[in-house]
Steps between C-alpha positions, in 0.01 A plus 500: 500500500127490419572679180772265394428387146554146374528368145215252431499262205422638162622842607209586730619710799321492833573642842483305839179678586344402166605140543337486849181637344496227242531211756133494602404506132725213424352304803145571375581381152660181635192423707284565204707266288480223762114550534463479119706181488289344784182609335616349170582166672167505681321551171702224337391259786145598446513451134665159539234367750271258309121530534297249707360342180847462356619314807194278503553421136865414546412259787330290233745565209826494692448373855320191381828384308715517810620186700543570870456349852491628851347481846152654523285600791115511480291682756124495521309721756142462562279585801808585718666172423821467301635200317853481381642241256856469381576315175769434255394633156617422150399663181576423125360604157213313362259562808711265714522536893567309802444574866625312799367586841771535767298622790271477711571156604137371431542596134869428445535265207185626311586557128337678216619446152398665171645317195359731234192285446375384841528616868584236761435578872620240750405508873750293704263466801196393303703295250293649222586639156270743331547513121348778291546622147636846456255773375586649165558847669743371759807729474737332757545817707326620817325805376123559568461490119124523513541822700780622261263474203189630665376826340517671823849412590743779553861383530772762561871509585540596857882505520772240567581240773750227563388130547759233569778750417349588152367827379147508379213725378208527739168483323172579688149416384205698617129426469235735400466641852876577503584222760815310436412144420834369369873574495789347309872535512643414158877436441649790295710282281323159481142620517410222744266567793702510814216572741123528485211614722128458420192597697229239463141457608454881496786564728421226757803299399844599412747265316865583468797322372874604451835342423738481785774390253503451124737391231464564130599306182574191703512155329189291611460147397177441307418217748426777768189585306363150479310316779434135561247424782652311789411129544174468678383863457147564391479680165204737460448634139320830448244532223621635157544872448165663441390613165460873466193624316273803454212470757228415245712217347581357851124504576412315179775245558367408845130558426461729803426858563777694688372668816730809486443721816388859424718614775880470462723632776667835422828461307412160347411427152310192360713340228198420278711422193701235690260275674641158577346151445670248722425147627521431880443135555188395327379867488539750221532845632460857378793707639422876521813714587503845649825686498618805687811687596496354846459127382229287330208283598293239323143370490477134394142405382395142451180297509387459861748308707436288807546698820784259609725580204803675652625819349848591654563873517123594465408855597135446438269230347148557372223290351292682245237312303662199332858647552765505777734803504827504693707809560872481565794750493569856633165618617347526846189320603303832538575581129410158407156540675440819305557315182268215602217749557562644154478177309247494215202254525607141447305297229260237642620150530 
């Protein structure tokens, strides 16, 4: 029986023994074929995956033109404390946004509106409206843009994740030391940021937000992005957007010598070609900005201020010669003190 011959296609004759010997070879060839197909598919996926810079670019060129709304959660962690805020969020092209706080109860009813030209922030408990002009560089999305453009920024694609039932690319930003300082999840089709995480104050504070639900291409009435202060509410108007000038021009305009510290915390860069000149009340102020991958901080220099002039959000305040310098932003008091000790001599009064 083993020597029984069978007629194969095309006139090839094989015995049962020969056919049994071919079975392992056929199985091997089948497995090799499947493996090659899977490898080809994997290579196709790798080839199709966009780079981090491509994704960041499309957030501005594609995502900024999308209309959408959803329920968003914000979480801030600092010093062992965690604050969580839920808000309804609305976005439309033309740098238009609206946020309505749902919880916690003491903030419910607070509203923030960006109409493309101005930003309105209303506190229900304080009955105050704070109005400020939009900076020219305002993009309308929640990306640490200063960090994204910093020379030391290293964004990379770290895989995929789902947020609010939608697939997105995960982008990770690392600082010069290799520590992760920011993470984004970007919708694969709409190129809208679905979730973000940012380390601030050199890792001492973590800010996160994500969509619990989101709807795209919805019809939003233009009135959503307008705001009329409630009757009886106090309206506080912020100063005009600062002029940005090279350091030498800003010094000439204000007639003062900038006290730029010799010591700058590692990872930060002094933006000497973009120094602000702004008016705060009756005072004209020189605004020196320092940007880093993990955030930014500023030094505001003015002619000497009275000690009782309040400065909300101040990290440090120094008097040097005829000047007062105020430090604000993502920097520790210890680092601020190192900068104070490195200040150049102040001119005589």
